[in-house]
C-alpha positions in Angstrom: 83.8 14.6 13.6 85.7 11.5 13.4 83.8 8.4 15.4 85.8 5.3 15.8 83.9 2.3 16.0 84.3 -1.5 16.1 82.3 -3.5 13.1 81.2 -6.8 15.2 79.1 -9.6 14.6 77.5 -12.3 17.2 76.7 -15.6 14.5 76.0 -13.2 11.6 73.9 -10.5 13.6 76.5 -7.3 12.9 76.8 -4.1 14.4 78.6 -1.3 13.9 79.9 -0.4 18.3 80.8 3.4 19.3 81.3 5.1 22.8 78.7 7.1 23.0 79.2 8.4 27.2 80.7 12.1 25.9 78.6 12.6 22.8 75.2 14.5 22.0 74.2 12.8 18.2 71.8 11.6 16.4 71.7 8.1 17.0 68.7 7.4 14.8 69.9 9.4 11.9 73.2 7.7 12.4 72.2 3.7 12.5 70.1 5.0 9.6 72.7 6.1 7.3 76.0 4.0 7.9 73.3 0.4 8.6 72.7 0.7 5.4 74.0 -1.9 3.5 76.4 -1.1 0.3 76.1 1.9 0.2 77.6 2.2 3.8 79.5 0.4 6.3 76.5 -2.0 6.3 74.8 -3.7 9.5 72.3 -5.0 11.6 72.3 -2.5 13.8 74.1 0.8 15.7 75.1 -0.3 19.7 75.5 2.3 21.2 77.4 2.5 25.0 75.8 5.5 27.3 76.6 6.6 30.8 73.5 4.7 33.3 72.5 5.3 36.6 71.3 1.8 37.4 74.7 -0.4 36.1 78.4 0.3 34.9 77.1 1.3 31.4 74.0 1.1 29.2 73.6 -0.5 26.1 71.4 1.1 24.0 70.6 -0.4 19.9 69.2 1.6 17.0 67.8 -0.1 13.8 68.4 -0.1 10.3 65.4 1.9 10.2 66.6 4.3 13.1 63.9 3.3 15.2 65.5 2.0 19.0 64.9 -1.6 20.2 64.5 -2.4 23.4 67.2 -5.2 24.0 69.2 -7.2 21.2 70.5 -11.3 22.5 73.5 -10.7 20.1 74.2 -7.8 20.3 74.9 -7.8 24.1 77.5 -10.1 23.2 79.7 -8.1 20.8 78.3 -5.6 23.6 80.1 -6.8 26.2 83.0 -7.5 24.6 83.9 -4.1 22.9 83.2 -2.4 26.1 85.8 -4.9 28.5 88.0 -5.1 25.4 88.3 -1.1 25.4 88.5 -0.9 28.8 85.0 0.6 30.0 84.5 -1.8 32.3 86.2 -4.1 33.9 86.4 -7.8 32.7 84.5 -10.0 35.7 83.9 -13.5 34.9 81.4 -13.9 37.7 78.7 -11.1 35.7 78.5 -7.6 35.0 75.4 -5.6 34.7 74.0 -3.8 31.9 71.3 -1.7 31.1 69.1 -2.3 28.3 65.8 -0.8 27.6 64.6 -3.9 28.4 65.9 -3.5 32.1 69.7 -4.4 34.0 70.9 -7.7 32.1 74.0 -9.9 33.7 76.5 -10.7 31.5 78.9 -13.4 31.6 82.1 -12.9 29.4 84.3 -16.5 28.9 88.1 -15.3 27.8 90.0 -17.7 25.8 93.5 -18.8 25.8 94.7 -14.9 24.1 93.1 -13.2 26.9 90.5 -12.4 24.6 86.3 -12.0 25.0 85.2 -15.3 22.6 82.0 -16.0 24.3 79.2 -15.0 26.7 76.5 -15.7 28.4 73.5 -14.1 29.3 71.1 -13.7 31.3 68.0 -12.7 29.4 65.2 -12.3 31.4 62.6 -14.4 32.3 59.6 -14.4 29.1 56.7 -12.9 29.3 53.7 -14.9 27.9 50.4 -12.5 29.1 49.3 -10.6 26.0 49.4 -7.4 27.2 53.5 -7.7 27.7 53.6 -8.3 23.9 51.8 -5.7 23.6 48.8 -7.1 21.4 46.0 -5.5 20.4 42.9 -6.1 22.4 41.3 -8.3 19.9 43.9 -10.6 21.8 44.2 -9.1 25.2 41.6 -11.9 26.9 43.9 -14.8 26.0 46.1 -15.9 28.9 48.4 -17.1 26.4 48.5 -16.9 22.1 49.3 -20.0 21.2 48.8 -21.2 17.9 46.8 -18.0 16.7 45.6 -18.7 12.9 46.4 -15.9 11.1 46.4 -15.6 7.1 49.6 -14.2 5.2 49.4 -13.6 1.3 46.2 -16.3 1.8 48.5 -18.9 3.4 47.6 -19.9 7.1 50.1 -19.9 9.9 49.8 -20.2 13.3 52.2 -18.2 16.0 52.6 -18.6 19.3 53.8 -15.4 21.1 56.4 -14.0 24.7 57.5 -10.9 25.1 61.3 -11.1 25.7 61.9 -7.2 26.1 61.0 -7.1 22.6 58.0 -8.8 21.2 58.1 -12.1 19.2 55.9 -14.4 16.9 56.5 -17.7 16.7 55.3 -20.5 14.3 56.6 -24.5 13.8 56.7 -25.7 10.7 56.9 -28.9 9.6 58.7 -27.5 6.1 62.7 -26.8 6.1 62.3 -23.3 7.4 64.8 -22.6 4.3 61.7 -22.9 2.1 60.2 -21.1 3.6 59.3 -17.1 2.1 60.0 -15.6 5.0 61.4 -12.6 3.1 57.5 -11.8 1.3 56.1 -12.8 3.9 58.6 -11.3 7.2 57.2 -7.6 6.6 53.5 -8.3 6.8 53.6 -10.5 9.5 55.9 -8.1 11.2 53.0 -4.7 10.7 49.9 -7.1 11.7 47.3 -4.6 13.1 47.4 -7.7 16.4 50.8 -5.7 17.1 50.8 -2.4 17.8 54.6 -1.9 18.3 55.1 -4.2 15.7 56.3 -7.6 16.2 59.8 -10.2 15.1 58.7 -13.8 13.4 60.8 -16.5 13.5 59.5 -19.9 11.6 61.1 -23.1 13.5 61.8 -27.2 12.9 61.8 -28.5 16.3 64.3 -31.4 15.5 64.4 -33.1 18.7 64.0 -32.5 22.5 67.8 -31.1 22.4 68.5 -29.2 18.2 65.7 -27.0 16.8 66.7 -25.0 13.9 65.1 -21.4 12.9 65.1 -18.3 11.1 64.5 -15.0 11.6 62.6 -11.4 10.5 63.1 -8.7 12.9 61.3 -5.9 12.5 63.0 -2.8 11.8 65.8 -4.9 10.6 64.5 -7.3 8.1 65.8 -11.0 7.7 69.4 -11.1 9.5 71.0 -14.5 10.2 70.1 -14.9 13.6 68.1 -13.2 17.1 69.2 -13.4 20.3 65.9 -12.4 21.6 64.2 -14.4 19.2 66.6 -17.5 20.2 65.4 -17.0 24.4 61.4 -16.5 23.0 61.9 -19.7 20.9 63.0 -22.1 23.5 60.9 -20.4 26.0 58.0 -21.1 24.2 59.2 -24.2 22.8 60.2 -25.7 26.5 56.9 -24.9 27.9 54.8 -26.1 25.8 57.1 -30.0 25.5 58.8 -29.8 22.4 62.2 -29.6 23.8 64.3 -29.9 26.8 66.1 -27.4 29.2 69.0 -26.7 27.6 68.8 -26.7 23.5 71.7 -26.4 20.4 69.5 -23.3 18.4 71.2 -23.5 14.9 70.4 -20.2 12.6 72.2 -19.6 9.6 74.4 -17.2 11.4 75.6 -20.2 13.4 74.6 -21.8 17.0 73.6 -20.8 20.0 73.3 -22.5 23.4 69.7 -21.9 25.1 68.9 -22.8 28.5 65.2 -22.1 30.8 64.2 -23.9 34.2 60.4 -23.3 33.1 58.0 -20.4 34.5 59.5 -17.9 36.7 63.5 -18.6 36.0 66.2 -16.4 33.4 66.4 -17.4 30.5 70.1 -18.0 29.7 71.4 -17.9 25.9 75.4 -18.3 24.9 76.9 -17.7 22.3 79.8 -15.9 20.7 81.2 -12.2 19.9 83.6 -11.3 17.2 85.8 -8.5 16.3 85.3 -7.9 12.6 87.1 -4.5 12.3 87.9 -1.0 13.6 87.6 2.2 11.9 86.2 5.5 11.8 82.9 6.9 10.2 83.1 10.9 9.3 80.0 12.1 10.8 78.5 15.9 11.3 77.2 17.4 14.4 
């Protein structure tokens, strides 16, 4: 069968986006096959529109390794653009609900002068610092927060701080330029540490000043990516909680800039950034 899709990206995080509301397919296997770079379309993930009894639609996100993620921050912006411009839902400037495995989130799409969605502001939910929310192993559960926890990776000592944004994140603040950090070799080791039974996303961060951060990300199930939306939320939550940054910052990743806002404990993190269509095409899939 022919399966129509859109190739989209948000700050370089690229996705295959499909309408799967009337389809019963093995989405994990489709992600494994078609997200593989050089041999197929290539993407950081597969986003599937599904029916929901909690919101107008549900977003399911599958990593290139076939695993299903709870949430995807850059992906939900692309997903928002897709469902509006393909008339799956009506445009609502005052907010649209989307179900995810991390809960029902609110997105605020913005149209440009051509009537197309170019940026989306997302209420990403409250960051959860308790180790059991990651989840973390029993060795860390007695801590109120995981802050500057020392780990040894390839004989290199790193201090990580952790938070859940519906999915787990470990953040390391470093002095050296993040561009020079061997994230491609250390990232997969941190992702699979025994401390985190469901694996973890890993981010390295330079705090430039109170309003600017530079970061790179290793995403569980996807690897080295140009941006990570939930990771950006985790970075802002930890840096704001520790007094490194203000409520409103610009966060620079290799794929582009995100604007992040967090007022503190009990509040949702807001992330605003671009969503772009690359091309439309179709896949040949077996049922």
